[in-house]
FIBALO-208402 format. One line per field, with one value per residue (C-alpha): residue number from 1; residue in one letter; x, y, z. Coordinates in Angstrom, 3 decimals. Layout:
% residues N
kefi NUM,...
sefi A,...
c1 X,...
c2 Y,...
c3 Z,...
//
This chain:
% residues 219
kefi 1,2,3,4,5,6,7,8,9,10,11,12,13,14,15,16,17,18,19,20,21,22,23,24,25,26,27,28,29,30,31,32,33,34,35,36,37,38,39,40,41,42,43,44,45,46,47,48,49,50,51,52,53,54,55,56,57,58,59,60,61,62,63,64,65,66,67,68,69,70,71,72,73,74,75,76,77,78,79,80,81,82,83,84,85,86,87,88,89,90,91,92,93,94,95,96,97,98,99,100,101,102,103,104,105,106,107,108,109,110,111,112,113,114,115,116,117,118,119,120,121,122,123,124,125,126,127,128,129,130,131,132,133,134,135,136,137,138,139,140,141,142,143,144,145,146,147,148,149,150,151,152,153,154,155,156,157,158,159,160,161,162,163,164,165,166,167,168,169,170,171,172,173,174,175,176,177,178,179,180,181,182,183,184,185,186,187,188,189,190,191,192,193,194,195,196,197,198,199,200,201,202,203,204,205,206,207,208,209,210,211,212,213,214,215,216,217,218,219
sefi M,H,V,N,H,L,H,D,W,D,V,T,P,K,E,A,V,T,I,Q,Q,D,F,A,G,R,L,R,D,E,P,L,D,M,D,T,I,T,H,V,A,G,V,D,V,S,V,K,N,G,I,S,Q,A,A,V,V,I,L,T,Y,P,D,L,A,V,V,E,I,Q,R,A,A,M,P,T,P,F,P,Y,V,P,G,L,L,T,F,R,E,G,P,A,L,E,M,A,F,A,Q,I,N,T,V,P,D,V,L,I,F,D,G,M,G,R,I,H,P,R,H,M,G,I,A,A,H,F,G,L,W,L,D,L,P,T,I,G,C,G,K,T,H,F,I,G,E,Y,D,E,P,D,A,Q,K,G,A,F,T,P,L,L,Y,K,G,E,Q,L,G,V,V,L,R,T,R,T,N,V,K,P,V,Y,I,S,P,G,H,R,C,D,I,D,S,A,M,A,L,T,L,R,C,T,P,K,Y,R,L,P,E,P,I,R,Q,A,H,N,A,A,G,D,L
c1 -21.909,-24.831,-26.411,-28.947,-31.613,-32.432,-34.741,-36.218,-34.241,-37.318,-37.566,-37.722,-34.757,-36.630,-37.233,-33.584,-32.457,-34.772,-33.275,-29.766,-30.768,-32.305,-29.336,-26.585,-27.190,-26.451,-22.828,-20.143,-16.557,-14.269,-10.494,-9.427,-7.221,-4.715,-3.199,-6.443,-7.118,-6.599,-8.751,-9.616,-12.219,-12.242,-15.635,-16.448,-19.316,-19.070,-22.125,-22.181,-25.002,-27.632,-26.077,-24.577,-21.708,-20.618,-17.465,-16.248,-12.684,-11.323,-7.587,-5.416,-3.836,-1.109,0.250,-2.757,-3.201,-6.587,-8.523,-12.078,-13.914,-17.683,-19.586,-23.183,-24.880,-28.336,-30.074,-29.233,-32.341,-31.806,-30.906,-27.598,-28.123,-25.084,-25.125,-27.363,-24.789,-25.735,-29.232,-27.779,-25.158,-26.593,-28.874,-26.064,-23.701,-26.205,-26.302,-22.497,-22.120,-24.623,-22.276,-19.171,-17.751,-14.702,-16.046,-13.559,-12.552,-12.666,-14.075,-12.633,-15.117,-14.418,-16.541,-17.098,-17.683,-18.516,-17.421,-21.017,-23.578,-25.448,-22.399,-23.859,-21.606,-21.724,-19.105,-21.035,-24.360,-23.139,-21.243,-24.667,-26.023,-23.041,-22.334,-18.616,-15.885,-15.857,-13.679,-14.454,-11.748,-12.836,-10.797,-12.182,-13.277,-16.952,-17.597,-15.567,-12.534,-8.896,-5.323,-3.286,-1.092,2.668,3.979,5.460,3.635,1.847,1.241,-2.322,-4.531,-7.940,-11.060,-13.623,-17.299,-19.281,-16.540,-16.483,-13.645,-15.136,-11.930,-8.504,-6.938,-4.159,-1.123,-0.716,2.130,4.742,3.981,0.655,-2.849,-4.203,-7.286,-10.162,-10.309,-13.061,-14.468,-17.793,-19.102,-17.200,-14.004,-12.388,-10.396,-6.959,-7.651,-9.063,-5.953,-3.534,-5.126,-5.386,-1.644,-0.856,-2.986,-1.315,2.205,2.764,-0.030,-2.233,-5.266,-5.320,-4.765,-8.240,-9.817,-7.599,-8.562,-12.274,-12.144,-10.568,-13.079,-16.066,-14.778,-14.073,-17.634
c2 14.636,16.312,14.493,16.191,13.589,14.876,12.099,8.728,5.573,3.474,4.297,2.438,2.433,4.866,7.219,6.899,8.050,11.067,11.990,11.840,14.020,16.586,16.609,16.897,20.613,21.250,20.055,22.727,22.843,24.378,24.102,22.590,24.621,21.913,24.034,24.015,20.259,18.478,15.341,13.140,10.364,7.102,5.616,2.090,-0.403,-4.179,-6.107,-9.811,-12.300,-9.606,-7.382,-3.953,-3.166,0.491,1.947,5.526,5.983,9.394,9.991,12.957,14.819,14.817,12.028,9.726,8.331,6.742,8.621,7.313,4.372,4.114,1.184,0.297,-2.755,-3.493,-5.696,-4.471,-2.520,-2.053,-4.327,-4.136,-1.671,-0.082,3.651,3.394,2.260,5.020,3.628,0.213,1.461,4.789,3.784,1.993,4.893,7.387,5.400,5.339,9.055,9.943,8.386,10.371,12.691,14.059,15.896,15.509,18.288,15.996,12.502,9.996,7.347,3.895,4.605,7.271,10.996,12.730,9.718,8.684,9.031,11.655,12.993,11.479,8.723,7.908,10.537,13.274,12.154,12.086,15.313,16.949,15.021,16.044,19.447,18.638,18.248,14.719,12.734,9.523,6.894,4.058,0.891,-0.197,1.480,2.452,4.931,7.229,7.112,7.695,6.925,4.761,6.986,6.522,3.882,6.133,7.267,10.591,10.102,10.756,11.195,12.871,10.711,11.994,11.146,12.616,15.191,16.345,15.683,14.058,13.065,11.545,8.113,8.367,6.167,6.117,3.595,2.905,-0.047,-0.707,-0.365,3.195,4.415,6.575,9.887,12.486,15.241,14.747,17.973,21.131,19.923,20.173,17.722,19.159,19.168,15.641,14.345,16.251,15.124,11.528,11.444,12.986,10.307,7.445,7.110,3.406,1.334,1.597,2.845,5.991,5.170,6.385,3.972,1.100,1.690,1.949,-1.219,-3.126,-1.706,-2.602,-6.130,-6.559,-5.791
c3 10.238,8.548,5.612,3.346,2.563,-0.928,-2.147,-1.211,-1.973,-2.701,-6.399,-9.698,-12.095,-14.345,-11.425,-10.430,-13.883,-13.641,-10.256,-11.724,-14.651,-12.310,-9.926,-12.550,-13.008,-9.328,-9.494,-9.078,-10.315,-7.685,-7.239,-3.940,-1.612,-0.713,2.074,4.080,3.918,7.248,6.836,3.865,3.851,1.936,1.051,-0.091,-0.046,-0.209,-1.418,-0.533,-0.115,-0.437,2.228,1.546,3.889,3.871,5.379,5.752,6.998,8.033,7.675,8.566,5.678,4.492,6.731,6.055,9.558,10.310,13.000,12.595,11.021,10.736,9.230,8.459,6.959,5.604,3.028,-0.474,-1.541,-5.290,-8.212,-10.034,-12.892,-14.594,-13.951,-10.871,-8.310,-5.879,-5.401,-4.562,-2.106,-0.985,1.903,3.770,3.099,4.451,7.695,7.910,7.147,9.870,12.450,11.455,14.134,12.273,9.228,6.346,3.984,0.942,0.309,-2.179,-3.302,-4.666,-7.727,-10.329,-10.071,-13.369,-15.443,-15.920,-18.744,-16.707,-14.808,-11.627,-10.383,-6.681,-5.757,-7.553,-6.091,-2.499,-2.952,-3.188,-0.205,1.934,0.335,0.499,-2.128,-3.524,-5.922,-7.790,-8.149,-10.435,-10.811,-14.185,-17.403,-17.463,-20.285,-22.500,-24.752,-23.846,-24.828,-22.495,-20.286,-20.138,-17.754,-15.058,-11.928,-12.451,-16.168,-17.276,-20.320,-20.673,-20.631,-23.128,-23.482,-26.363,-26.856,-23.220,-20.797,-17.708,-15.961,-16.434,-16.654,-14.085,-13.439,-9.663,-9.674,-12.336,-14.607,-12.832,-14.295,-14.104,-12.258,-13.516,-11.669,-11.898,-9.723,-8.015,-6.448,-5.414,-7.071,-10.512,-12.615,-11.816,-8.070,-8.161,-9.891,-7.653,-4.393,-5.594,-6.270,-2.895,-1.221,-3.106,-1.674,-2.274,-3.804,-6.892,-4.960,-2.817,0.845,1.906,-0.590,0.571,4.173,3.348,1.247,4.120,6.599,4.427,3.953,7.680,8.675
//
């Protein structure tokens, strides 16, 4: 799988913020053509004891069967700084992506897309590196204001930050905490929400994310 190495990882937090600001203008909003999607990837990174463990899992779509798992591990190269997750997890992910044989049509990241102060969560950032449609699926609130969605599966409310809608707060399972969905690159909000629901047949998290989380933890 081709990865565009767009910048060095060995940067300071201040330099990292500048990179995000520069990259944000490159993001594109595009509706997904659901009828042409055949493979979806889940992406997650586990950081434990100073080691970043990345996993990319490729699943068929729409039946969500796992066809490929690639992992990579390395010493965590960047401190924990809110808003700069990509620079902490990115180097290990780049190694894992480089091993992928089955190129997915869309990638769903355990992390944010546009729900970010500079619109550059990890899904948006790597959407540019991969030049593929990406979606961010966050498990906890990061930034923005929203009303709690209704309790039934499929209910959602807009998430606003400084008056701009960056994503949605989506109920993927009835009477279970919602998730925070936003497009990364080459995707729009409606498509991100629709594909997330189609990839979440049973649990709170989309199946690609569940599989990637398990793969990253198993490493």
